[in-house]
C-alpha positions, 0 to 999 in steps of 0.5 A, spaced: 402 462 012 402 456 017 409 453 017 409 446 014 412 441 019 416 435 016 417 432 023 412 430 028 411 435 034 410 432 041 407 436 047 405 434 054 397 435 055 394 434 062 390 429 062 383 427 067 385 427 075 392 430 075 395 425 070 398 427 064 399 424 056 403 426 050 400 428 043 403 427 037 402 432 032 404 428 025 406 433 019 399 431 015 395 434 021 393 428 025 394 427 032 395 421 036 396 420 044 402 417 047 402 413 054 400 416 060 404 419 065 404 421 073 407 428 072 408 433 067 416 432 068 415 425 066 411 426 060 417 432 058 422 426 060 419 421 055 419 427 049 426 428 051 429 421 052 424 416 048 420 419 043 426 418 038 426 410 039 418 411 039 418 414 032 423 408 029 417 403 031 412 408 027 416 407 020 409 408 016 408 415 019 415 417 018 417 421 012 423 419 008 429 422 009 
């Protein structure tokens, strides 16, 4: 049985030409690409340090607490 998540999941993915982006997978299964980064380190740093603030700007996609 697949695990149902209540929070979005973030993961860094390689992009064309040595660039990186972050994929957001929402609890409903929809995905969204966020930003463009120079390295996997920058993408991971964004996930660790900036994704929470980014989520606050998307209240329509966030489940009620």
